[in-house]
The first five atom37 places (N, CA, C, CB, O) and aatype in JSON, in Angstrom:
{
  "aatype": [20, 20, 20, 20, 20, 20, 20, 20, 20, 20, 20, 20, 20, 20, 20, 20, 20, 20, 20, 20, 20, 20, 20, 20, 20, 20, 20, 20, 20, 20, 20, 20, 20, 20, 20, 20, 20, 20, 20, 20, 20, 20, 20, 20, 20, 20, 20, 20, 20, 20, 20, 20, 20, 20, 20],
  "atom_mask": [
    [1, 1, 1, 1, 1],
    [1, 1, 1, 1, 1],
    [1, 1, 1, 1, 1],
    [1, 1, 1, 1, 1],
    [1, 1, 1, 1, 1],
    [1, 1, 1, 1, 1],
    [1, 1, 1, 1, 1],
    [1, 1, 1, 1, 1],
    [1, 1, 1, 1, 1],
    [1, 1, 1, 1, 1],
    [1, 1, 1, 1, 1],
    [1, 1, 1, 1, 1],
    [1, 1, 1, 1, 1],
    [1, 1, 1, 1, 1],
    [1, 1, 1, 1, 1],
    [1, 1, 1, 1, 1],
    [1, 1, 1, 1, 1],
    [1, 1, 1, 1, 1],
    [1, 1, 1, 1, 1],
    [1, 1, 1, 1, 1],
    [1, 1, 1, 1, 1],
    [1, 1, 1, 1, 1],
    [1, 1, 1, 1, 1],
    [1, 1, 1, 1, 1],
    [1, 1, 1, 1, 1],
    [1, 1, 1, 1, 1],
    [1, 1, 1, 1, 1],
    [1, 1, 1, 1, 1],
    [1, 1, 1, 1, 1],
    [1, 1, 1, 1, 1],
    [1, 1, 1, 1, 1],
    [1, 1, 1, 1, 1],
    [1, 1, 1, 1, 1],
    [1, 1, 1, 1, 1],
    [1, 1, 1, 1, 1],
    [1, 1, 1, 1, 1],
    [1, 1, 1, 1, 1],
    [1, 1, 1, 1, 1],
    [1, 1, 1, 1, 1],
    [1, 1, 1, 1, 1],
    [1, 1, 1, 1, 1],
    [1, 1, 1, 1, 1],
    [1, 1, 1, 1, 1],
    [1, 1, 1, 1, 1],
    [1, 1, 1, 1, 1],
    [1, 1, 1, 1, 1],
    [1, 1, 1, 1, 1],
    [1, 1, 1, 1, 1],
    [1, 1, 1, 1, 1],
    [1, 1, 1, 1, 1],
    [1, 1, 1, 1, 1],
    [1, 1, 1, 1, 1],
    [1, 1, 1, 1, 1],
    [1, 1, 1, 1, 1],
    [1, 1, 1, 1, 1]
  ],
  "atom_positions": [
    [[25.69, -4.28, 3.46], [25.41, -3.43, 2.33], [25.73, -1.98, 2.68], [23.96, -3.57, 1.89], [25.59, -1.55, 3.83]],
    [[26.15, -1.28, 1.69], [26.47, 0.14, 1.86], [25.17, 0.96, 1.93], [27.36, 0.64, 0.7], [24.16, 0.58, 1.35]],
    [[25.22, 2.06, 2.65], [24.02, 2.9, 2.81], [23.52, 3.42, 1.48], [24.31, 4.07, 3.74], [22.31, 3.49, 1.26]],
    [[24.42, 3.78, 0.58], [24.0, 4.33, -0.71], [23.29, 3.27, -1.56], [25.21, 4.89, -1.48], [22.38, 3.59, -2.32]],
    [[23.69, 2.0, -1.43], [23.01, 0.93, -2.16], [21.59, 0.73, -1.62], [23.81, -0.39, -2.07], [20.66, 0.49, -2.39]],
    [[21.43, 0.82, -0.31], [20.11, 0.66, 0.29], [19.19, 1.79, -0.16], [20.21, 0.62, 1.84], [18.03, 1.56, -0.49]],
    [[19.72, 3.0, -0.18], [18.93, 4.15, -0.63], [18.53, 3.97, -2.09], [19.72, 5.47, -0.45], [17.4, 4.27, -2.47]],
    [[19.46, 3.49, -2.91], [19.17, 3.28, -4.33], [18.08, 2.21, -4.52], [20.44, 2.87, -5.08], [17.2, 2.37, -5.36]],
    [[18.15, 1.14, -3.76], [17.16, 0.06, -3.88], [15.79, 0.55, -3.42], [17.59, -1.17, -3.05], [14.79, 0.28, -4.09]],
    [[15.74, 1.26, -2.31], [14.47, 1.78, -1.8], [13.88, 2.78, -2.79], [14.66, 2.44, -0.42], [12.68, 2.75, -3.07]],
    [[14.71, 3.67, -3.33], [14.24, 4.65, -4.3], [13.71, 3.96, -5.55], [15.36, 5.62, -4.67], [12.67, 4.35, -6.08]],
    [[14.41, 2.93, -6.03], [13.95, 2.18, -7.2], [12.64, 1.47, -6.93], [15.0, 1.17, -7.62], [11.76, 1.44, -7.8]],
    [[12.49, 0.9, -5.74], [11.25, 0.21, -5.39], [10.08, 1.2, -5.34], [11.4, -0.52, -4.03], [8.98, 0.9, -5.82]],
    [[10.32, 2.37, -4.78], [9.27, 3.39, -4.73], [8.89, 3.82, -6.15], [9.73, 4.62, -3.91], [7.71, 4.01, -6.44]],
    [[9.87, 3.97, -7.02], [9.59, 4.37, -8.41], [8.76, 3.3, -9.12], [10.9, 4.61, -9.17], [7.83, 3.64, -9.86]],
    [[9.07, 2.04, -8.9], [8.31, 0.96, -9.53], [6.88, 0.93, -9.0], [8.99, -0.41, -9.28], [5.95, 0.77, -9.79]],
    [[6.7, 1.09, -7.71], [5.36, 1.09, -7.13], [4.54, 2.26, -7.66], [5.44, 1.16, -5.59], [3.37, 2.09, -8.01]],
    [[5.14, 3.44, -7.74], [4.42, 4.6, -8.26], [4.06, 4.43, -9.72], [5.26, 5.86, -8.08], [2.96, 4.81, -10.14]],
    [[4.96, 3.86, -10.5], [4.66, 3.66, -11.93], [3.55, 2.64, -12.12], [5.91, 3.22, -12.68], [2.69, 2.82, -12.99]],
    [[3.54, 1.58, -11.34], [2.47, 0.59, -11.43], [1.13, 1.17, -10.98], [2.81, -0.65, -10.58], [0.1, 0.89, -11.58]],
    [[1.16, 1.99, -9.93], [-0.08, 2.64, -9.47], [-0.6, 3.58, -10.54], [0.17, 3.41, -8.16], [-1.81, 3.66, -10.75]],
    [[0.29, 4.29, -11.23], [-0.13, 5.18, -12.31], [-0.79, 4.39, -13.43], [1.06, 5.98, -12.85], [-1.82, 4.8, -13.96]],
    [[-0.2, 3.27, -13.81], [-0.78, 2.44, -14.86], [-2.16, 1.92, -14.47], [0.15, 1.28, -15.18], [-3.05, 1.87, -15.31]],
    [[-2.34, 1.55, -13.22], [-3.64, 1.07, -12.75], [-4.68, 2.2, -12.82], [-3.54, 0.52, -11.3], [-5.81, 1.98, -13.25]],
    [[-4.29, 3.39, -12.39], [-5.23, 4.52, -12.43], [-5.61, 4.85, -13.87], [-4.61, 5.76, -11.75], [-6.78, 5.12, -14.16]],
    [[-4.64, 4.83, -14.78], [-4.94, 5.11, -16.18], [-5.87, 4.05, -16.75], [-3.64, 5.17, -17.01], [-6.79, 4.39, -17.5]],
    [[-5.67, 2.81, -16.42], [-6.55, 1.75, -16.91], [-7.97, 1.91, -16.36], [-5.98, 0.37, -16.52], [-8.94, 1.72, -17.09]],
    [[-8.08, 2.26, -15.09], [-9.4, 2.47, -14.5], [-10.13, 3.64, -15.15], [-9.28, 2.71, -12.99], [-11.33, 3.56, -15.42]],
    [[-9.4, 4.72, -15.41], [-10.02, 5.86, -16.07], [-10.39, 5.54, -17.51], [-9.1, 7.07, -16.03], [-11.38, 6.05, -18.03]],
    [[-9.6, 4.71, -18.15], [-9.85, 4.35, -19.54], [-11.07, 3.43, -19.67], [-8.62, 3.68, -20.15], [-11.73, 3.44, -20.7]],
    [[-11.36, 2.66, -18.64], [-12.49, 1.73, -18.68], [-13.83, 2.45, -18.57], [-12.37, 0.7, -17.57], [-14.88, 1.84, -18.81]],
    [[-13.82, 3.72, -18.22], [-15.08, 4.45, -18.05], [-15.81, 4.64, -19.36], [-14.82, 5.79, -17.42], [-17.01, 4.88, -19.37]],
    [[-15.11, 4.54, -20.46], [-15.76, 4.66, -21.76], [-15.31, 5.9, -22.51], [-17.25, 4.7, -21.6], [-14.37, 6.59, -22.11]],
    [[-16.0, 6.15, -23.58], [-15.65, 7.27, -24.45], [-15.94, 8.6, -23.76], [-16.41, 7.19, -25.77], [-16.94, 8.76, -23.07]],
    [[-15.03, 9.55, -23.97], [-15.24, 10.89, -23.41], [-16.2, 11.64, -24.31], [-13.89, 11.66, -23.27], [-15.91, 11.9, -25.47]],
    [[-17.35, 12.0, -23.76], [-18.38, 12.69, -24.52], [-18.45, 14.13, -24.01], [-19.77, 11.98, -24.38], [-18.57, 14.34, -22.81]],
    [[-18.36, 15.11, -24.91], [-18.43, 16.51, -24.45], [-19.82, 16.85, -23.9], [-18.07, 17.46, -25.6], [-20.81, 16.18, -24.2]],
    [[-19.86, 17.89, -23.11], [-21.12, 18.33, -22.53], [-22.06, 18.79, -23.64], [-20.89, 19.47, -21.51], [-21.61, 19.32, -24.65]],
    [[-23.35, 18.59, -23.46], [-24.3, 19.02, -24.49], [-24.31, 20.54, -24.63], [-25.72, 18.51, -24.16], [-24.32, 21.27, -23.64]],
    [[-24.3, 21.0, -25.86], [-24.25, 22.43, -26.12], [-25.59, 23.09, -25.81], [-23.86, 22.7, -27.58], [-25.62, 24.29, -25.52]],
    [[-26.67, 22.37, -25.86], [-27.99, 22.92, -25.62], [-28.17, 23.52, -24.24], [-29.02, 21.87, -25.83], [-29.08, 24.33, -24.04]],
    [[-27.34, 23.17, -23.28], [-27.47, 23.67, -21.92], [-26.86, 25.06, -21.77], [-26.81, 22.72, -20.95], [-27.18, 25.75, -20.79]],
    [[-26.02, 25.5, -22.68], [-25.31, 26.77, -22.51], [-26.27, 27.96, -22.46], [-24.3, 26.96, -23.64], [-26.13, 28.78, -21.55]],
    [[-27.23, 28.12, -23.39], [-28.15, 29.26, -23.27], [-28.98, 29.22, -21.98], [-29.1, 29.3, -24.48], [-29.25, 30.26, -21.39]],
    [[-29.38, 28.03, -21.56], [-30.15, 27.91, -20.33], [-29.33, 28.36, -19.13], [-30.63, 26.47, -20.14], [-29.83, 29.05, -18.25]],
    [[-28.06, 27.96, -19.1], [-27.21, 28.35, -17.99], [-26.96, 29.86, -18.0], [-25.88, 27.61, -18.05], [-26.9, 30.48, -16.94]],
    [[-26.81, 30.44, -19.19], [-26.65, 31.9, -19.27], [-27.89, 32.61, -18.73], [-26.39, 32.33, -20.74], [-27.76, 33.61, -18.02]],
    [[-29.08, 32.1, -19.04], [-30.3, 32.72, -18.54], [-30.4, 32.6, -17.03], [-31.52, 32.08, -19.2], [-30.81, 33.55, -16.36]],
    [[-30.01, 31.46, -16.48], [-30.05, 31.26, -15.03], [-29.07, 32.22, -14.35], [-29.71, 29.8, -14.66], [-29.4, 32.81, -13.32]],
    [[-27.91, 32.37, -14.91], [-26.9, 33.28, -14.32], [-27.41, 34.71, -14.36], [-25.55, 33.17, -15.07], [-27.23, 35.46, -13.4]],
    [[-28.03, 35.12, -15.47], [-28.55, 36.47, -15.58], [-29.64, 36.74, -14.54], [-29.09, 36.71, -16.98], [-29.71, 37.83, -13.98]],
    [[-30.49, 35.75, -14.3], [-31.56, 35.92, -13.29], [-30.95, 36.01, -11.89], [-32.58, 34.74, -13.36], [-31.4, 36.82, -11.08]],
    [[-29.97, 35.21, -11.61], [-29.35, 35.21, -10.28], [-28.55, 36.48, -10.02], [-28.46, 34.01, -10.12], [-28.49, 36.95, -8.89]],
    [[-27.93, 37.02, -11.05], [-27.1, 38.21, -10.89], [-27.95, 39.45, -10.66], [-26.2, 38.41, -12.11], [-27.56, 40.33, -9.89]],
    [[-29.09, 39.52, -11.3], [-29.94, 40.72, -11.21], [-31.04, 40.56, -10.24], [-30.52, 41.08, -12.53], [-31.84, 41.47, -10.05]]
  ]
}
């Protein structure tokens, strides 16, 4: 086999492995459930804590 063919095959194999790994990671992240935003009620409390720590 020619060197350029071996490089092409190895590069293609790496691309396939990376794409499959990406799909697995996306599926694992998707199984965690619905993305719920942080509760808004904590924002004033955090502002008060920061003000106490700064002063």
